[in-house]
Every structure is written in C-alpha cells, then in structure tokens.
C-alpha positions in Angstrom: -52.0 21.1 43.2 -49.4 20.9 40.4 -50.2 21.5 36.8 -49.3 19.0 34.1 -48.7 19.8 30.5 -50.2 17.6 27.8 -46.7 16.1 27.1 -46.6 14.8 30.7 -49.5 12.5 30.3 -49.4 9.4 28.2 -51.9 9.2 25.4 -53.1 6.2 23.4 -52.9 6.6 19.7 -56.2 7.5 18.1 -57.3 7.2 14.4 -55.8 10.6 13.6 -52.4 9.5 14.8 -52.5 6.6 12.3 -53.5 9.0 9.6 -50.5 11.1 10.3 -48.2 8.1 10.3 -49.6 7.1 6.9 -49.0 10.5 5.5 -45.4 10.4 6.9 -44.8 7.1 5.2 -46.4 8.3 2.0 -43.9 11.1 1.8 -40.8 8.8 2.1 -39.3 8.0 -1.3 -39.2 4.3 -2.2 -35.4 4.4 -2.5 -35.2 5.5 1.1 -37.5 2.7 2.3 -35.4 0.1 0.3 -32.1 1.4 1.7 -33.5 1.5 5.3 -34.7 -2.1 5.0 -31.4 -3.2 3.6 -29.4 -1.5 6.4 -31.7 -3.2 9.0 -31.1 -6.6 7.3 -27.3 -5.9 7.3 -27.4 -4.9 11.0 -29.3 -7.9 12.0 -27.1 -10.2 10.0 -24.0 -8.7 11.6 -25.4 -9.4 15.1 -26.3 -13.0 14.1 -22.7 -13.4 12.7 -21.2 -12.4 16.0 -19.7 -9.2 14.6 -20.8 -6.9 17.4 -19.2 -6.0 20.7 -21.1 -8.9 22.3 -19.5 -11.3 19.9 -20.7 -14.9 20.2 -23.5 -14.0 22.6 -26.1 -13.6 19.8 -24.3 -15.6 17.1 -26.6 -17.8 15.2 -25.4 -18.8 11.7 -28.8 -20.3 10.7 -30.5 -17.0 11.3 -27.6 -15.1 9.7 -27.9 -17.2 6.6 -31.6 -16.2 6.2 -30.9 -12.5 6.7 -27.9 -12.4 4.3 -30.0 -14.3 1.7 -32.9 -11.9 2.1 -30.6 -8.9 1.8 -29.1 -10.4 -1.4 -32.5 -10.9 -2.8 -33.6 -7.4 -2.0 -30.6 -5.9 -3.5 -30.9 -8.1 -6.6 -34.6 -7.2 -7.1 -34.1 -3.5 -6.5 -30.8 -3.0 -8.4 -32.5 -1.2 -11.3 -34.7 0.8 -9.0 -32.0 2.4 -6.8 -29.0 4.4 -8.1 -25.5 3.1 -7.9 -24.9 5.8 -5.3 -27.1 3.8 -3.0 -26.5 0.3 -4.4 -22.7 0.2 -4.3 -22.2 0.5 -0.6 -25.0 -1.9 0.1 -23.4 -4.5 -2.3 -20.0 -3.9 -0.5 -21.7 -4.5 2.8 -23.4 -7.7 1.5 -20.1 -9.0 0.3 -18.5 -8.4 3.6 -21.3 -10.2 5.4 -21.0 -13.1 2.9 -17.3 -13.3 3.6 -17.8 -13.2 7.4 -20.4 -16.0 7.1 -17.9 -18.1 5.1 -15.2 -17.5 7.7 -17.6 -18.2 10.7 -18.8 -21.5 9.2 -17.1 -24.6 10.6 -18.0 -26.4 7.3 -18.0 -23.8 4.6 -20.6 -24.0 1.8 -19.3 -24.8 -1.7 -18.6 -21.7 -3.8 -21.9 -20.4 -5.1 -23.9 -22.2 -2.4 -23.5 -19.7 0.5 -26.2 -17.3 1.6 -27.3 -15.0 -1.2 -24.8 -16.4 -3.7 -27.5 -17.4 -6.0 -28.0 -13.7 -6.5 -24.4 -12.5 -6.3 -22.4 -15.3 -7.7 -19.8 -17.2 -5.8 -17.9 -15.5 -3.0 -14.4 -16.6 -2.3 -12.7 -15.8 1.0 
C-alpha cells in the first residue's frame, strides 16, 4: 500500500481558506489592485483588438471598445490616487490601445468619440 502526502489529495476549500484569502487581499495596497485591474483590462483589450499572436481569431471591436473605455474610466478616476510612476505607463498603454482601435476600425470614430476619449481627449492616428 502506498502512502500519500496531504498535497497529493485534492481538498475542497473550507471557511478557513476563505479567511486566509481575505487576509491576503487585505494586505494588498490599493494601488497594486488598481494597477492589476488596469493591466488585465489592457491585456483583454489587446486580445479583442487582434494584437496577439492569434491575430484576428479573437478580434471583436465591440468588446474592445468596452474594455478600452473601462480602462480609460479607471485611469481617469484613479489618477489622483496612484503615483505618476504607476500612471504614466498605464496612460501610454491606453493611448496605444486607442490608436490600435482607430487603425482597426473600418469606419473610424470622429476625433473625441473613440473608446475612452471622453476621459482622455481626442486621439489622432
């Protein structure tokens, strides 16, 4: 008969596991949560814009518009809460996504009407 270690058997999470997760989340600074959410939005938008290795396989400009708009809103709302150290590269990434959206659109939006431009101002490409 072979012996198994506790790590070999799957366990279902119990109430104490959720308590540990809550403590872990409580220890994360708000800036880190904001930056993580922004990076996730950027990554998802890049996929929906067809900017990944798979290209057009997952391209969906309607979905990309929503993600870029949400990212712009998050960055606008959190601008005073996160340092320029964190905000500057996120703003650069947002602008790149906005330009990529403009380039990918068959019928480009009027300047100032693209995704997130109500927060960032018009993007010209």
